[in-house]
N, C-alpha and C positions, 0 to 999 in steps of 0.2 A: 163410374157412378152415373145413374140414370138421370138424377135431378140436379146434378152439379156441373160445374164447368171444368172440373179436373177429370181427366181420363187415364191418369197414371194408375198402374196396378201396384199392389203391395208386394214387398219382397217375399220370396217363398219361405225363407226361414222365419220371418216375422209372422207370416200367415200360419205356418205350422205351430209356432209358439202360442199364438192366440187360440188356435183350434185345440191344442193339448191342455192348456191351462185355464181357459175361460169356458165355463159351462154356459151354453146357449139356452136361455129360458124357453120353455115350451109354450105354445099358445100365442096369443096376440097381445102380450104384455108390453108396457112401455120399456124402453131401454133405460138402464141404470148405469152410472159410472162404476168402474171397477178399479180398485187400488191394486196395482201390479206387484207391490212389494210385500203383500200378505197373501197367504194361500186362500184365505176366505174372501178376498176381494174387498175387505173393508179397511178404511183408513185408520192408522194408528200413529201417535206422535213418536213412539219408540222407533218404528220402521223409518219414518221420515228423518229423525235425528241420525240414525245409523247410516242413512244414505247420504246426508249432507255433510256430516262431520269428517274431518281428516284424521284417520286413526294412525297413530305412530306405531312403528314396530316395537314389540316388547323388548325391554332392556333387562339384562340380567341383574344389573345393579339395583334396580328398584325391587326386584324380587327378594334380595337380601335385606334391603333397608326396611321394607314393610313385611317382614317375615312374621308369620303367625306365632304367637307366644312371646314375642319380643315386646317389652313395655313401650307404650305409645310415646312416652317421653324420650326414650332412647332412639326410637325410629325417627321421630321428628327432628331430633338433634342431628342424626346422621344425614337426613335429607337436607338440612340447612348447610352442613359441611359440604355435601356433594354439590349443592347448587351455589355455594359461595354466598350464603346469606347469614354468616356469623357476624356479630357486631365487633369486628376488629376495626382498627383505626382507619385502614384504607377504605373499608365499606362505609364507615361513618363520614368520611370526607365526601364521598359520593352523595350522601344525604345532607350535605351542607352543614355538618356538625364538625367544626374544626377544633381539634384539641391537640396538644403536644403528643407526638407519637413515640412510644417507647415499648420495646418488647421485654417482658419480664421473665422470659425463658431463655435468655442468653446474656452472656457477660458483656457483649459489645453494645447492648441496648440499641439495636437497630430498629428501623421502622417496622411496626407491627402489621403484617399482612396475613391472609389466611394460610398461604403456603409456608411462610416463614414460621408462623406460630406452631403449626401442626407437623411440619416436616423438617425444616432446615435450621431451626434454632438449636442451640447446644443441648438443652435438656431433651428436646424432641428426638434428636439424633441418638442420644444415649438410650432413651427408652425403646425406640424402634430396634436398634441394634441388639439390645440386651435380650428382648423377647424373640426377635427374628432369628438370632443365632441358635436359640433352643429349638425353634421350629424348622430351621433349614430354609428360611425364606431370604432371598437376596434383598439388600437395601440400597446398594450403590447404583446411582444413575437412574432412579425411578422417580416418577412424579407422585403427587399425593393420591390421585385416583388409582394409579397403578399399585401403589403400596396397599391401599385398602382392598382392592380386588385380589391381590396376591394372598391376603389372609382369607378372604371369603371363598376363594376357589382352590385353596391348597388341598392336596390329596393327603388324607390322613384317616385314621380310624373313625368309624361312626360316632364313638363315644366322645372323641375329641373335637368333632366338627362344631358343636355349639360354642366351645371355648375359643376356637380359631375365629369364628365369625363375630364373637363379642369382643375380641381383643382390640381392634381399631377403636371401638367406642370407649373402651376402658382407658386406653392411652390418651385419646383426645379429650375426654372429660377431665382427666387429670391435668392436662395442659391448660384447659380453660379455667380450672379452679385456682391456678397460680396467679391469674390476672386479677388485680384489684377491681372491685366493682365501682363503676362510675354512675353516679346519680345526678341527674339534671332536671331542672324544672323551668317551665316557661313563665316568666313574670310579666304581667301586663300592668303598665302604669296608667292610671285613670286621672283625667283632669278633674279639678274640683268643680262644684256647681257654680253657676253664675253669681258673681259678687263675693265669692269665697277665695281664700288663699290656702295653698297646700305646702307643707314643709316636709322635705325628704332629707334624712340625716344618715350619716354613716361614719363609722370610726374603725381604726385599725390599730393593732398592738403587735409589736414584734416580741413575742414571748409574753409571759404573764408572771411578774411585772416585766415591762420592757418599754422601749421608745415608742410612743404613741402619737397619733394625730387624729384629727376630726375634720369633717366638712358637713355643710348643710346648704340647702338652697330653698328659696321660697318662690312659688310659681302661682300666677293668677289663673282665672278660669279660661283665658284664651291660650294658655300654655306658654306665656311670656315669662321670662325670668324677672323677678322683682329684686331679689338680693341673693348673694351667694358668698360664702366664706369658707376658708380652709386654713387651719393652723396646726402647728405641732404643739403637743401638750406635755412634752417631757416624759418622764417615767410614770407609767400608770398601768392599770389592769385592763383587761378586755372589757369588763363591765363599765368602767369609767370612760373608756374611749367611745364605746357605743352609745351610752345612755346619759351621761352626766354632763361632761364639759361642753358638748355641742348644744345641749339644751340650755345651758347657762348663757352662752353667747347668743343663741336664738332668742331667748327671753329678752335680752337687752335690745336686740333688733326690733322685736315686736313692740317694746315700749317706745322706742324712738319713732316708729312709724304709726304709733297709736292703733295697733291692731288688737281687737278685742277677742276674736275668735280665730282659731286656726284648725285646719283639717289635717289630721295625722292618721294615715291609713284610711280607714272607713268610718271614723268617728269625728264629731265636732267636740273639741274640748277647749277650755280656756287655758291660756299659757301657764297660769298659776296652779292649775289642777293636774295637767297631764304628767307632771313629774312624779307624782305618787305612784304611777304605774310601774315604776322601776325600783321601788323600795326593796331592799334586801335585808336579810336577817342579821348580817354583820353590821357592826356599829359604824365602821368608816364610811360606807356608802350612805347609810342613813344620815349621818352628820353632814355629808356633802349635799344631800338633797335638801335638808333643812336650811343649809347656808344659801343654796340657790333660791329657795322659796322666799327667804327673807330679803334677797336683793331685788 
């Protein structure tokens, strides 16, 4: 360099690359930056992304999972199985959802896991062996991924290949359908406004009719407990346990503490009025409510 402090020369291979790939402009035009990752010398986000990202080697399993013509619902299900993203009990525990674990596909009622549900449970073993014996596929001593890949890569006639590749999804979808559906919801308790009280009630009945009990608590706007009570109520129905006897005892407590208004759920109601929300068409609950209102 004539005007710089560096006198090092370029490497010959680099100089040859620049000479072969970069067109030197004619005339006395100003120099412009050239993007080496594009043949036209212009920058593009695509070339930058391809240069920076780490590209994994292609996996044969993903080619079968996302095969063209396969319904997206089945492909997504197989991807979840392959990655271990099925909502089995062991996966739910990792998500801090603790429920009693029981496998519905075996007589021993072992803990439900992805491998146990789809491979080692008694029903799964019978299904895999029944269809694999017809296709000549070994089932002893193989893992879940190996079992699936054995069906996907089995050598057979071209007409039978779609059936072989769909068989793992058919078997595993059948096993998933045997599991009862678990529904859960997040319940958020809200404190009452300043100067108000809130009553939360609950009842339980073993059978209908059956031995029943109730409980309720009254909490102020600071979240402090004002009063709580729980009692057995003998033989009753679910409706009585949930809505009648606890309200009767709650009404007596409200009268003792001279409480005029009470927040139940998201509404302000007077104690003598909120009982009518639970009126039923049958005569027995209606008579019970009228009796409570008179007290």
